[in-house]
A tleap script that builds the chain and sets N, CA, C and O, in Angstrom:
source leaprc.protein.ff14SB
mol = sequence {
  NMET THR VAL MET TYR LYS SER VAL ALA LYS
  ALA GLU PRO GLY VAL VAL GLY GLY GLY GLN
  MET LYS TYR TYR ALA ALA ILE VAL ARG GLU
  ARG PRO VAL GLY LEU ARG LYS PHE ALA ASN
  ALA ILE ALA ARG THR SER ARG LEU ASN THR
  SER ASP VAL PHE GLY ILE LEU GLU THR PHE
  LEU ASP ASN LEU HIE GLU TYR LEU GLU GLU
  GLY ARG ILE ILE GLN LEU GLY ASP LEU GLY
  THR PHE THR PRO SER ILE ASN SER LEU GLY
  SER ASP THR SER GLU GLY VAL SER ARG ALA
  SER ILE ILE ARG PHE LYS VAL ASN PHE ARG
  PRO GLY LYS TYR LEU ARG LYS ARG LEU SER
  GLN VAL GLU PHE SER LYS VAL VAL ASN ASP
  SER THR GLU GLU GLU ASP PRO GLU VAL GLN
  CALA
}
set mol.1.N position { -17.677 109.320 69.829 }
set mol.1.CA position { -18.290 108.741 68.653 }
set mol.1.C position { -19.095 107.499 69.034 }
set mol.1.O position { -18.807 106.828 70.025 }
set mol.2.N position { -20.081 107.220 68.242 }
set mol.2.CA position { -20.954 106.084 68.485 }
set mol.2.C position { -20.847 105.106 67.322 }
set mol.2.O position { -20.863 105.512 66.160 }
set mol.3.N position { -20.739 103.826 67.636 }
set mol.3.CA position { -20.731 102.787 66.605 }
set mol.3.C position { -22.193 102.444 66.303 }
set mol.3.O position { -22.951 102.064 67.195 }
set mol.4.N position { -22.566 102.582 65.051 }
set mol.4.CA position { -23.926 102.265 64.637 }
set mol.4.C position { -23.995 100.770 64.312 }
set mol.4.O position { -23.077 100.214 63.709 }
set mol.5.N position { -25.092 100.130 64.718 }
set mol.5.CA position { -25.272 98.713 64.407 }
set mol.5.C position { -26.693 98.465 63.956 }
set mol.5.O position { -27.591 99.275 64.185 }
set mol.6.N position { -26.880 97.322 63.306 }
set mol.6.CA position { -28.205 96.935 62.826 }
set mol.6.C position { -28.431 95.474 63.183 }
set mol.6.O position { -27.502 94.763 63.563 }
set mol.7.N position { -29.655 95.046 63.058 }
set mol.7.CA position { -30.042 93.666 63.321 }
set mol.7.C position { -29.997 92.894 62.001 }
set mol.7.O position { -30.571 93.331 61.003 }
set mol.8.N position { -29.301 91.725 61.999 }
set mol.8.CA position { -29.191 90.916 60.790 }
set mol.8.C position { -29.594 89.477 61.095 }
set mol.8.O position { -29.195 88.910 62.112 }
set mol.9.N position { -30.392 88.895 60.200 }
set mol.9.CA position { -30.820 87.502 60.365 }
set mol.9.C position { -29.754 86.578 59.799 }
set mol.9.O position { -29.237 86.805 58.705 }
set mol.10.N position { -29.424 85.519 60.566 }
set mol.10.CA position { -28.443 84.529 60.111 }
set mol.10.C position { -28.931 83.147 60.494 }
set mol.10.O position { -29.593 82.961 61.516 }
set mol.11.N position { -28.588 82.172 59.645 }
set mol.11.CA position { -28.926 80.779 59.933 }
set mol.11.C position { -27.993 80.252 61.027 }
set mol.11.O position { -26.900 80.780 61.235 }
set mol.12.N position { -28.439 79.216 61.712 }
set mol.12.CA position { -27.605 78.613 62.755 }
set mol.12.C position { -26.416 77.911 62.116 }
set mol.12.O position { -26.601 77.111 61.198 }
set mol.13.N position { -25.192 78.190 62.579 }
set mol.13.CA position { -24.028 77.532 61.999 }
set mol.13.C position { -24.017 76.043 62.315 }
set mol.13.O position { -24.355 75.633 63.426 }
set mol.14.N position { -23.628 75.240 61.334 }
set mol.14.CA position { -23.499 73.798 61.529 }
set mol.14.C position { -24.796 73.023 61.453 }
set mol.14.O position { -24.791 71.802 61.610 }
set mol.15.N position { -25.915 73.704 61.213 }
set mol.15.CA position { -27.204 73.010 61.139 }
set mol.15.C position { -27.577 72.844 59.668 }
set mol.15.O position { -27.640 73.820 58.919 }
set mol.16.N position { -27.824 71.598 59.262 }
set mol.16.CA position { -28.209 71.317 57.882 }
set mol.16.C position { -29.517 72.049 57.578 }
set mol.16.O position { -30.468 71.984 58.356 }
set mol.17.N position { -29.554 72.737 56.454 }
set mol.17.CA position { -30.747 73.482 56.070 }
set mol.17.C position { -30.844 74.834 56.752 }
set mol.17.O position { -31.811 75.564 56.529 }
set mol.18.N position { -29.871 75.186 57.573 }
set mol.18.CA position { -29.850 76.509 58.203 }
set mol.18.C position { -30.468 76.569 59.576 }
set mol.18.O position { -30.139 77.461 60.359 }
set mol.19.N position { -31.375 75.623 59.898 }
set mol.19.CA position { -31.996 75.649 61.224 }
set mol.19.C position { -32.851 76.884 61.422 }
set mol.19.O position { -33.346 77.475 60.462 }
set mol.20.N position { -33.018 77.263 62.669 }
set mol.20.CA position { -33.839 78.426 62.993 }
set mol.20.C position { -33.026 79.710 62.792 }
set mol.20.O position { -31.878 79.805 63.226 }
set mol.21.N position { -33.631 80.679 62.139 }
set mol.21.CA position { -32.964 81.967 61.930 }
set mol.21.C position { -32.867 82.690 63.269 }
set mol.21.O position { -33.811 82.692 64.059 }
set mol.22.N position { -31.719 83.297 63.509 }
set mol.22.CA position { -31.523 84.111 64.694 }
set mol.22.C position { -31.040 85.473 64.250 }
set mol.22.O position { -30.494 85.626 63.157 }
set mol.23.N position { -31.243 86.461 65.104 }
set mol.23.CA position { -30.848 87.824 64.782 }
set mol.23.C position { -29.614 88.205 65.593 }
set mol.23.O position { -29.518 87.917 66.786 }
set mol.24.N position { -28.673 88.858 64.916 }
set mol.24.CA position { -27.417 89.255 65.533 }
set mol.24.C position { -27.152 90.728 65.227 }
set mol.24.O position { -27.642 91.269 64.236 }
set mol.25.N position { -26.380 91.354 66.083 }
set mol.25.CA position { -25.961 92.733 65.841 }
set mol.25.C position { -24.796 92.732 64.858 }
set mol.25.O position { -23.894 91.899 64.955 }
set mol.26.N position { -24.819 93.663 63.917 }
set mol.26.CA position { -23.734 93.822 62.954 }
set mol.26.C position { -23.456 95.310 62.783 }
set mol.26.O position { -24.379 96.122 62.726 }
set mol.27.N position { -22.176 95.658 62.701 }
set mol.27.CA position { -21.789 97.066 62.544 }
set mol.27.C position { -22.247 97.583 61.185 }
set mol.27.O position { -22.128 96.893 60.173 }
set mol.28.N position { -22.770 98.803 61.177 }
set mol.28.CA position { -23.086 99.500 59.932 }
set mol.28.C position { -21.797 100.208 59.536 }
set mol.28.O position { -21.388 101.180 60.171 }
set mol.29.N position { -21.171 99.718 58.495 }
set mol.29.CA position { -19.859 100.255 58.103 }
set mol.29.C position { -20.014 101.450 57.177 }
set mol.29.O position { -20.824 101.460 56.250 }
set mol.30.N position { -19.209 102.445 57.469 }
set mol.30.CA position { -19.119 103.613 56.597 }
set mol.30.C position { -18.049 103.327 55.548 }
set mol.30.O position { -17.463 102.245 55.531 }
set mol.31.N position { -17.800 104.294 54.682 }
set mol.31.CA position { -16.736 104.129 53.685 }
set mol.31.C position { -15.396 103.990 54.396 }
set mol.31.O position { -15.180 104.618 55.433 }
set mol.32.N position { -14.498 103.179 53.855 }
set mol.32.CA position { -13.172 103.028 54.472 }
set mol.32.C position { -12.394 104.343 54.454 }
set mol.32.O position { -12.620 105.190 53.590 }
set mol.33.N position { -11.489 104.510 55.398 }
set mol.33.CA position { -10.607 105.675 55.443 }
set mol.33.C position { -9.308 105.276 54.771 }
set mol.33.O position { -8.650 104.326 55.197 }
set mol.34.N position { -8.938 105.985 53.735 }
set mol.34.CA position { -7.714 105.692 53.001 }
set mol.34.C position { -6.481 106.222 53.707 }
set mol.34.O position { -6.574 107.001 54.655 }
set mol.35.N position { -5.324 105.785 53.228 }
set mol.35.CA position { -4.057 106.165 53.833 }
set mol.35.C position { -3.847 107.680 53.809 }
set mol.35.O position { -3.397 108.255 54.800 }
set mol.36.N position { -4.165 108.324 52.699 }
set mol.36.CA position { -3.954 109.770 52.595 }
set mol.36.C position { -4.859 110.529 53.567 }
set mol.36.O position { -4.413 111.483 54.204 }
set mol.37.N position { -6.114 110.121 53.688 }
set mol.37.CA position { -7.028 110.794 54.613 }
set mol.37.C position { -6.568 110.581 56.062 }
set mol.37.O position { -6.647 111.495 56.882 }
set mol.38.N position { -6.089 109.374 56.368 }
set mol.38.CA position { -5.580 109.072 57.696 }
set mol.38.C position { -4.353 109.942 57.990 }
set mol.38.O position { -4.212 110.475 59.091 }
set mol.39.N position { -3.469 110.080 56.999 }
set mol.39.CA position { -2.281 110.928 57.148 }
set mol.39.C position { -2.674 112.384 57.377 }
set mol.39.O position { -2.062 113.068 58.198 }
set mol.40.N position { -3.691 112.865 56.657 }
set mol.40.CA position { -4.181 114.241 56.849 }
set mol.40.C position { -4.689 114.448 58.269 }
set mol.40.O position { -4.424 115.484 58.879 }
set mol.41.N position { -5.417 113.470 58.798 }
set mol.41.CA position { -5.960 113.576 60.151 }
set mol.41.C position { -4.830 113.631 61.185 }
set mol.41.O position { -4.901 114.406 62.138 }
set mol.42.N position { -3.801 112.819 61.001 }
set mol.42.CA position { -2.659 112.829 61.924 }
set mol.42.C position { -1.926 114.165 61.825 }
set mol.42.O position { -1.530 114.737 62.840 }
set mol.43.N position { -1.747 114.654 60.616 }
set mol.43.CA position { -1.041 115.923 60.411 }
set mol.43.C position { -1.769 117.080 61.089 }
set mol.43.O position { -1.126 117.982 61.626 }
set mol.44.N position { -3.092 117.067 61.071 }
set mol.44.CA position { -3.868 118.147 61.703 }
set mol.44.C position { -3.652 118.204 63.212 }
set mol.44.O position { -3.805 119.263 63.820 }
set mol.45.N position { -3.298 117.073 63.819 }
set mol.45.CA position { -3.144 117.047 65.275 }
set mol.45.C position { -1.676 116.904 65.699 }
set mol.45.O position { -1.390 116.551 66.843 }
set mol.46.N position { -0.761 117.177 64.789 }
set mol.46.CA position { 0.664 117.089 65.119 }
set mol.46.C position { 1.391 118.255 64.467 }
set mol.46.O position { 0.781 119.102 63.814 }
set mol.47.N position { 2.685 118.284 64.652 }
set mol.47.CA position { 3.502 119.334 64.037 }
set mol.47.C position { 4.053 118.913 62.682 }
set mol.47.O position { 4.794 119.660 62.043 }
set mol.48.N position { 3.687 117.716 62.249 }
set mol.48.CA position { 4.161 117.211 60.969 }
set mol.48.C position { 3.203 117.614 59.855 }
set mol.48.O position { 2.012 117.818 60.088 }
set mol.49.N position { 3.742 117.726 58.638 }
set mol.49.CA position { 2.832 117.996 57.523 }
set mol.49.C position { 2.373 116.659 56.935 }
set mol.49.O position { 2.939 115.609 57.239 }
set mol.50.N position { 1.363 116.711 56.107 }
set mol.50.CA position { 0.758 115.503 55.545 }
set mol.50.C position { 1.780 114.646 54.805 }
set mol.50.O position { 1.746 113.420 54.913 }
set mol.51.N position { 2.685 115.268 54.057 }
set mol.51.CA position { 3.695 114.513 53.314 }
set mol.51.C position { 4.602 113.719 54.244 }
set mol.51.O position { 4.937 112.570 53.959 }
set mol.52.N position { 5.001 114.333 55.359 }
set mol.52.CA position { 5.849 113.632 56.325 }
set mol.52.C position { 5.117 112.438 56.927 }
set mol.52.O position { 5.670 111.341 57.011 }
set mol.53.N position { 3.865 112.656 57.348 }
set mol.53.CA position { 3.080 111.579 57.952 }
set mol.53.C position { 2.862 110.463 56.944 }
set mol.53.O position { 2.996 109.285 57.273 }
set mol.54.N position { 2.525 110.836 55.714 }
set mol.54.CA position { 2.306 109.843 54.655 }
set mol.54.C position { 3.579 109.023 54.443 }
set mol.54.O position { 3.516 107.801 54.310 }
set mol.55.N position { 4.722 109.686 54.412 }
set mol.55.CA position { 5.995 108.996 54.240 }
set mol.55.C position { 6.293 108.049 55.393 }
set mol.55.O position { 6.787 106.942 55.179 }
set mol.56.N position { 5.995 108.480 56.612 }
set mol.56.CA position { 6.207 107.631 57.785 }
set mol.56.C position { 5.314 106.397 57.712 }
set mol.56.O position { 5.766 105.286 57.988 }
set mol.57.N position { 4.056 106.585 57.345 }
set mol.57.CA position { 3.126 105.457 57.254 }
set mol.57.C position { 3.553 104.478 56.154 }
set mol.57.O position { 3.458 103.264 56.332 }
set mol.58.N position { 4.016 104.999 55.034 }
set mol.58.CA position { 4.499 104.133 53.952 }
set mol.58.C position { 5.723 103.346 54.410 }
set mol.58.O position { 5.839 102.153 54.127 }
set mol.59.N position { 6.635 104.012 55.116 }
set mol.59.CA position { 7.829 103.342 55.628 }
set mol.59.C position { 7.445 102.292 56.667 }
set mol.59.O position { 8.027 101.208 56.704 }
set mol.60.N position { 6.463 102.618 57.511 }
set mol.60.CA position { 5.940 101.673 58.504 }
set mol.60.C position { 5.443 100.422 57.791 }
set mol.60.O position { 5.755 99.304 58.200 }
set mol.61.N position { 4.675 100.609 56.732 }
set mol.61.CA position { 4.133 99.488 55.973 }
set mol.61.C position { 5.240 98.642 55.352 }
set mol.61.O position { 5.187 97.413 55.401 }
set mol.62.N position { 6.245 99.299 54.767 }
set mol.62.CA position { 7.367 98.563 54.169 }
set mol.62.C position { 8.078 97.708 55.204 }
set mol.62.O position { 8.384 96.545 54.942 }
set mol.63.N position { 8.344 98.269 56.373 }
set mol.63.CA position { 9.050 97.540 57.420 }
set mol.63.C position { 8.166 96.481 58.063 }
set mol.63.O position { 8.647 95.410 58.431 }
set mol.64.N position { 6.892 96.770 58.199 }
set mol.64.CA position { 5.947 95.828 58.794 }
set mol.64.C position { 5.943 94.518 58.009 }
set mol.64.O position { 6.109 93.444 58.588 }
set mol.65.N position { 5.756 94.606 56.712 }
set mol.65.CA position { 5.679 93.367 55.909 }
set mol.65.C position { 7.017 92.639 55.899 }
set mol.65.O position { 7.049 91.410 55.839 }
set mol.66.N position { 8.119 93.380 55.957 }
set mol.66.CA position { 9.432 92.729 55.965 }
set mol.66.C position { 9.596 91.833 57.193 }
set mol.66.O position { 10.018 90.683 57.071 }
set mol.67.N position { 9.265 92.353 58.369 }
set mol.67.CA position { 9.389 91.566 59.599 }
set mol.67.C position { 8.358 90.438 59.662 }
set mol.67.O position { 8.664 89.340 60.127 }
set mol.68.N position { 7.143 90.709 59.195 }
set mol.68.CA position { 6.115 89.665 59.196 }
set mol.68.C position { 6.510 88.513 58.279 }
set mol.68.O position { 6.265 87.351 58.603 }
set mol.69.N position { 7.120 88.828 57.134 }
set mol.69.CA position { 7.577 87.788 56.207 }
set mol.69.C position { 8.702 86.952 56.801 }
set mol.69.O position { 8.955 85.839 56.342 }
set mol.70.N position { 9.380 87.481 57.821 }
set mol.70.CA position { 10.414 86.720 58.525 }
set mol.70.C position { 9.795 85.889 59.652 }
set mol.70.O position { 10.499 85.166 60.356 }
set mol.71.N position { 8.473 85.998 59.816 }
set mol.71.CA position { 7.784 85.258 60.862 }
set mol.71.C position { 7.915 85.897 62.234 }
set mol.71.O position { 7.680 85.240 63.248 }
set mol.72.N position { 8.290 87.179 62.279 }
set mol.72.CA position { 8.527 87.854 63.548 }
set mol.72.C position { 7.276 88.566 64.051 }
set mol.72.O position { 6.477 89.061 63.256 }
set mol.73.N position { 7.108 88.616 65.363 }
set mol.73.CA position { 6.018 89.355 65.997 }
set mol.73.C position { 6.477 90.798 66.149 }
set mol.73.O position { 7.608 91.054 66.561 }
set mol.74.N position { 5.608 91.731 65.820 }
set mol.74.CA position { 5.947 93.149 65.940 }
set mol.74.C position { 5.132 93.745 67.081 }
set mol.74.O position { 3.907 93.832 67.003 }
set mol.75.N position { 5.822 94.152 68.135 }
set mol.75.CA position { 5.165 94.728 69.308 }
set mol.75.C position { 5.306 96.241 69.248 }
set mol.75.O position { 6.414 96.775 69.200 }
set mol.76.N position { 4.164 96.923 69.252 }
set mol.76.CA position { 4.163 98.379 69.143 }
set mol.76.C position { 3.540 99.040 70.371 }
set mol.76.O position { 2.759 99.984 70.248 }
set mol.77.N position { 3.885 98.543 71.538 }
set mol.77.CA position { 3.465 99.160 72.798 }
set mol.77.C position { 1.963 99.311 72.912 }
set mol.77.O position { 1.218 98.347 72.739 }
set mol.78.N position { 1.512 100.545 73.208 }
set mol.78.CA position { 0.095 100.823 73.421 }
set mol.78.C position { -0.758 100.616 72.174 }
set mol.78.O position { -1.965 100.396 72.271 }
set mol.79.N position { -0.130 100.686 71.005 }
set mol.79.CA position { -0.884 100.443 69.772 }
set mol.79.C position { -1.320 98.986 69.703 }
set mol.79.O position { -2.499 98.703 69.491 }
set mol.80.N position { -0.382 98.059 69.879 }
set mol.80.CA position { -0.728 96.641 69.853 }
set mol.80.C position { 0.352 95.792 69.228 }
set mol.80.O position { 1.488 96.232 69.050 }
set mol.81.N position { -0.018 94.570 68.899 }
set mol.81.CA position { 0.929 93.581 68.388 }
set mol.81.C position { 0.411 92.970 67.087 }
set mol.81.O position { -0.749 92.570 66.987 }
set mol.82.N position { 1.299 92.908 66.095 }
set mol.82.CA position { 1.012 92.228 64.839 }
set mol.82.C position { 1.716 90.876 64.896 }
set mol.82.O position { 2.923 90.810 65.129 }
set mol.83.N position { 0.965 89.805 64.684 }
set mol.83.CA position { 1.515 88.464 64.749 }
set mol.83.C position { 1.242 87.712 63.455 }
set mol.83.O position { 0.088 87.596 63.042 }
set mol.84.N position { 2.301 87.193 62.799 }
set mol.84.CA position { 2.069 86.403 61.584 }
set mol.84.C position { 1.499 85.033 61.944 }
set mol.84.O position { 1.810 84.482 63.000 }
set mol.85.N position { 0.678 84.497 61.074 }
set mol.85.CA position { 0.038 83.215 61.320 }
set mol.85.C position { -0.230 82.535 59.978 }
set mol.85.O position { -0.329 83.197 58.944 }
set mol.86.N position { -0.349 81.199 60.008 }
set mol.86.CA position { -0.708 80.473 58.790 }
set mol.86.C position { -1.871 79.533 59.075 }
set mol.86.O position { -2.060 79.081 60.204 }
set mol.87.N position { -2.638 79.248 58.044 }
set mol.87.CA position { -3.665 78.210 58.081 }
set mol.87.C position { -3.142 77.079 57.212 }
set mol.87.O position { -2.589 77.307 56.137 }
set mol.88.N position { -3.328 75.839 57.702 }
set mol.88.CA position { -2.849 74.713 56.902 }
set mol.88.C position { -3.805 73.534 57.001 }
set mol.88.O position { -4.653 73.466 57.891 }
set mol.89.N position { -3.645 72.621 56.074 }
set mol.89.CA position { -4.394 71.374 56.095 }
set mol.89.C position { -3.729 70.433 57.084 }
set mol.89.O position { -2.514 70.488 57.276 }
set mol.90.N position { -4.514 69.572 57.710 }
set mol.90.CA position { -3.971 68.606 58.653 }
set mol.90.C position { -3.411 67.387 57.933 }
set mol.90.O position { -3.790 67.085 56.801 }
set mol.91.N position { -2.507 66.699 58.608 }
set mol.91.CA position { -1.914 65.482 58.061 }
set mol.91.C position { -1.809 64.445 59.173 }
set mol.91.O position { -1.658 64.795 60.344 }
set mol.92.N position { -1.888 63.188 58.808 }
set mol.92.CA position { -1.777 62.108 59.795 }
set mol.92.C position { -0.345 61.925 60.287 }
set mol.92.O position { -0.124 61.379 61.368 }
set mol.93.N position { 0.634 62.381 59.495 }
set mol.93.CA position { 2.034 62.220 59.887 }
set mol.93.C position { 2.769 63.551 59.758 }
set mol.93.O position { 2.341 64.443 59.024 }
set mol.94.N position { 3.871 63.668 60.475 }
set mol.94.CA position { 4.704 64.863 60.391 }
set mol.94.C position { 5.287 65.020 58.985 }
set mol.94.O position { 5.414 66.136 58.481 }
set mol.95.N position { 5.636 63.904 58.363 }
set mol.95.CA position { 6.215 63.940 57.015 }
set mol.95.C position { 5.198 64.436 55.980 }
set mol.95.O position { 5.579 64.934 54.920 }
set mol.96.N position { 3.922 64.299 56.290 }
set mol.96.CA position { 2.871 64.721 55.375 }
set mol.96.C position { 2.670 66.232 55.338 }
set mol.96.O position { 1.964 66.745 54.470 }
set mol.97.N position { 3.284 66.941 56.273 }
set mol.97.CA position { 3.172 68.403 56.294 }
set mol.97.C position { 4.249 68.987 55.396 }
set mol.97.O position { 5.440 68.737 55.587 }
set mol.98.N position { 3.813 69.774 54.408 }
set mol.98.CA position { 4.749 70.397 53.465 }
set mol.98.C position { 4.240 71.786 53.106 }
set mol.98.O position { 3.212 72.232 53.616 }
set mol.99.N position { 4.959 72.455 52.236 }
set mol.99.CA position { 4.542 73.783 51.759 }
set mol.99.C position { 3.141 73.709 51.148 }
set mol.99.O position { 2.362 74.656 51.259 }
set mol.100.N position { 2.827 72.600 50.514 }
set mol.100.CA position { 1.516 72.423 49.886 }
set mol.100.C position { 0.400 72.353 50.934 }
set mol.100.O position { -0.766 72.562 50.599 }
set mol.101.N position { 0.733 72.067 52.180 }
set mol.101.CA position { -0.259 72.005 53.255 }
set mol.101.C position { -0.734 73.389 53.678 }
set mol.101.O position { -1.824 73.537 54.232 }
set mol.102.N position { 0.092 74.405 53.414 }
set mol.102.CA position { -0.225 75.764 53.858 }
set mol.102.C position { -1.243 76.392 52.920 }
set mol.102.O position { -1.018 76.516 51.716 }
set mol.103.N position { -2.374 76.787 53.507 }
set mol.103.CA position { -3.463 77.360 52.728 }
set mol.103.C position { -3.275 78.861 52.540 }
set mol.103.O position { -3.439 79.386 51.438 }
set mol.104.N position { -2.925 79.555 53.646 }
set mol.104.CA position { -2.724 80.999 53.521 }
set mol.104.C position { -1.910 81.547 54.681 }
set mol.104.O position { -1.832 80.954 55.757 }
set mol.105.N position { -1.313 82.692 54.423 }
set mol.105.CA position { -0.554 83.448 55.405 }
set mol.105.C position { -1.436 84.616 55.808 }
set mol.105.O position { -2.027 85.269 54.947 }
set mol.106.N position { -1.535 84.887 57.093 }
set mol.106.CA position { -2.352 86.014 57.524 }
set mol.106.C position { -1.675 86.714 58.688 }
set mol.106.O position { -0.694 86.216 59.240 }
set mol.107.N position { -2.202 87.865 59.056 }
set mol.107.CA position { -1.663 88.653 60.153 }
set mol.107.C position { -2.772 88.896 61.162 }
set mol.107.O position { -3.860 89.348 60.805 }
set mol.108.N position { -2.494 88.596 62.416 }
set mol.108.CA position { -3.433 88.886 63.501 }
set mol.108.C position { -2.973 90.156 64.205 }
set mol.108.O position { -1.776 90.379 64.383 }
set mol.109.N position { -3.924 90.978 64.599 }
set mol.109.CA position { -3.611 92.193 65.350 }
set mol.109.C position { -4.319 92.136 66.690 }
set mol.109.O position { -5.526 91.906 66.753 }
set mol.110.N position { -3.567 92.345 67.759 }
set mol.110.CA position { -4.131 92.439 69.101 }
set mol.110.C position { -3.840 93.833 69.623 }
set mol.110.O position { -2.677 94.220 69.729 }
set mol.111.N position { -4.872 94.593 69.949 }
set mol.111.CA position { -4.624 95.950 70.450 }
set mol.111.C position { -3.873 95.928 71.783 }
set mol.111.O position { -4.031 95.004 72.582 }
set mol.112.N position { -3.059 96.952 72.007 }
set mol.112.CA position { -2.348 97.113 73.267 }
set mol.112.C position { -3.291 97.625 74.349 }
set mol.112.O position { -4.468 97.877 74.089 }
set mol.113.N position { -2.765 97.779 75.573 }
set mol.113.CA position { -3.595 98.171 76.719 }
set mol.113.C position { -4.340 99.475 76.491 }
set mol.113.O position { -5.538 99.557 76.762 }
set mol.114.N position { -3.651 100.496 75.997 }
set mol.114.CA position { -4.278 101.806 75.805 }
set mol.114.C position { -5.403 101.734 74.772 }
set mol.114.O position { -6.506 102.226 75.011 }
set mol.115.N position { -5.119 101.122 73.632 }
set mol.115.CA position { -6.134 101.010 72.581 }
set mol.115.C position { -7.300 100.146 73.040 }
set mol.115.O position { -8.458 100.461 72.769 }
set mol.116.N position { -6.990 99.051 73.740 }
set mol.116.CA position { -8.042 98.172 74.268 }
set mol.116.C position { -8.942 98.936 75.238 }
set mol.116.O position { -10.163 98.779 75.213 }
set mol.117.N position { -8.337 99.761 76.090 }
set mol.117.CA position { -9.118 100.559 77.040 }
set mol.117.C position { -10.031 101.536 76.301 }
set mol.117.O position { -11.207 101.674 76.639 }
set mol.118.N position { -9.485 102.208 75.294 }
set mol.118.CA position { -10.288 103.158 74.505 }
set mol.118.C position { -11.435 102.453 73.794 }
set mol.118.O position { -12.553 102.967 73.748 }
set mol.119.N position { -11.158 101.271 73.239 }
set mol.119.CA position { -12.190 100.531 72.515 }
set mol.119.C position { -13.244 99.955 73.452 }
set mol.119.O position { -14.375 99.713 73.029 }
set mol.120.N position { -12.898 99.732 74.711 }
set mol.120.CA position { -13.876 99.207 75.664 }
set mol.120.C position { -14.897 100.271 76.061 }
set mol.120.O position { -15.916 99.957 76.676 }
set mol.121.N position { -14.628 101.521 75.711 }
set mol.121.CA position { -15.527 102.618 76.065 }
set mol.121.C position { -16.410 103.057 74.902 }
set mol.121.O position { -17.089 104.081 74.983 }
set mol.122.N position { -16.398 102.284 73.828 }
set mol.122.CA position { -17.202 102.608 72.647 }
set mol.122.C position { -18.682 102.531 73.005 }
set mol.122.O position { -19.109 101.627 73.723 }
set mol.123.N position { -19.452 103.474 72.504 }
set mol.123.CA position { -20.902 103.456 72.701 }
set mol.123.C position { -21.561 102.956 71.428 }
set mol.123.O position { -21.021 103.109 70.332 }
set mol.124.N position { -22.734 102.357 71.583 }
set mol.124.CA position { -23.445 101.766 70.449 }
set mol.124.C position { -24.832 102.382 70.319 }
set mol.124.O position { -25.461 102.743 71.314 }
set mol.125.N position { -25.296 102.496 69.085 }
set mol.125.CA position { -26.628 103.008 68.810 }
set mol.125.C position { -27.219 102.195 67.662 }
set mol.125.O position { -26.595 102.039 66.612 }
set mol.126.N position { -28.430 101.680 67.875 }
set mol.126.CA position { -29.059 100.830 66.868 }
set mol.126.C position { -29.703 101.670 65.777 }
set mol.126.O position { -30.376 102.663 66.052 }
set mol.127.N position { -29.486 101.258 64.543 }
set mol.127.CA position { -30.112 101.889 63.391 }
set mol.127.C position { -31.486 101.253 63.228 }
set mol.127.O position { -31.603 100.029 63.182 }
set mol.128.N position { -32.502 102.060 63.142 }
set mol.128.CA position { -33.847 101.537 62.960 }
set mol.128.C position { -34.022 101.246 61.481 }
set mol.128.O position { -33.949 102.147 60.645 }
set mol.129.N position { -34.260 99.935 61.155 }
set mol.129.CA position { -34.371 99.589 59.741 }
set mol.129.C position { -35.797 99.274 59.300 }
set mol.129.O position { -36.022 98.986 58.125 }
set mol.130.N position { -36.755 99.322 60.207 }
set mol.130.CA position { -38.159 99.285 59.799 }
set mol.130.C position { -39.003 99.882 60.917 }
set mol.130.O position { -38.493 100.152 62.004 }
set mol.131.N position { -40.289 100.088 60.656 }
set mol.131.CA position { -41.145 100.806 61.600 }
set mol.131.C position { -41.485 99.996 62.846 }
set mol.131.O position { -41.999 100.562 63.811 }
set mol.132.N position { -41.212 98.672 62.861 }
set mol.132.CA position { -41.553 97.866 64.039 }
set mol.132.C position { -40.451 97.885 65.094 }
set mol.132.O position { -40.689 97.505 66.241 }
set mol.133.N position { -39.254 98.319 64.723 }
set mol.133.CA position { -38.161 98.364 65.693 }
set mol.133.C position { -38.092 99.736 66.329 }
set mol.133.O position { -38.347 100.751 65.680 }
set mol.134.N position { -37.750 99.755 67.590 }
set mol.134.CA position { -37.532 101.010 68.288 }
set mol.134.C position { -36.055 101.168 68.485 }
set mol.134.O position { -35.326 100.189 68.643 }
set mol.135.N position { -35.608 102.419 68.475 }
set mol.135.CA position { -34.181 102.675 68.671 }
set mol.135.C position { -33.818 102.411 70.121 }
set mol.135.O position { -34.511 102.860 71.035 }
set mol.136.N position { -32.713 101.669 70.332 }
set mol.136.CA position { -32.218 101.409 71.682 }
set mol.136.C position { -31.634 102.672 72.273 }
set mol.136.O position { -31.042 103.480 71.558 }
set mol.137.N position { -31.795 102.850 73.586 }
set mol.137.CA position { -31.044 103.927 74.196 }
set mol.137.C position { -29.557 103.577 74.070 }
set mol.137.O position { -29.214 102.402 73.943 }
set mol.138.N position { -28.683 104.563 74.102 }
set mol.138.CA position { -27.266 104.270 73.929 }
set mol.138.C position { -26.808 103.301 75.007 }
set mol.138.O position { -27.084 103.478 76.194 }
set mol.139.N position { -26.108 102.283 74.562 }
set mol.139.CA position { -25.618 101.246 75.465 }
set mol.139.C position { -24.112 101.294 75.444 }
set mol.139.O position { -23.515 101.379 74.371 }
set mol.140.N position { -23.482 101.240 76.601 }
set mol.140.CA position { -22.028 101.265 76.660 }
set mol.140.C position { -21.499 99.844 76.692 }
set mol.140.O position { -22.096 98.966 77.315 }
set mol.141.N position { -20.366 99.616 76.013 }
set mol.141.CA position { -19.773 98.270 75.936 }
set mol.141.C position { -19.279 97.803 77.263 }
set mol.141.O position { -18.754 96.695 77.372 }
savepdb mol mol.pdb
quit
């Protein structure tokens, strides 16, 4: 499969008034894949039926949030690691840090070795968005 990308103009970060516009590559996103469609795809390549896969994924989700809410890191081998994290406001003193300092709770995902290797082999193809651009030959990551 090839990841499609396009050229997007963005202002320079941190420059008042935007500074000089620069062009960056951005992924052309397709419609999201829902849980049921993902379960169907797994079922087609396994001995499990869609209901079993869907149930496993739902159970995975239930257990995932439970451990993350405990502040625990979840290591899933070749798939990767889910790590809970928080963003907070800074304080001049340790006593100034409280629950009110916490802005949000989030989850970081780091792919495991196998997934990272697979993702490093992704190919890219530029979407031509006007007649002045030429399509790039496929470039490997």
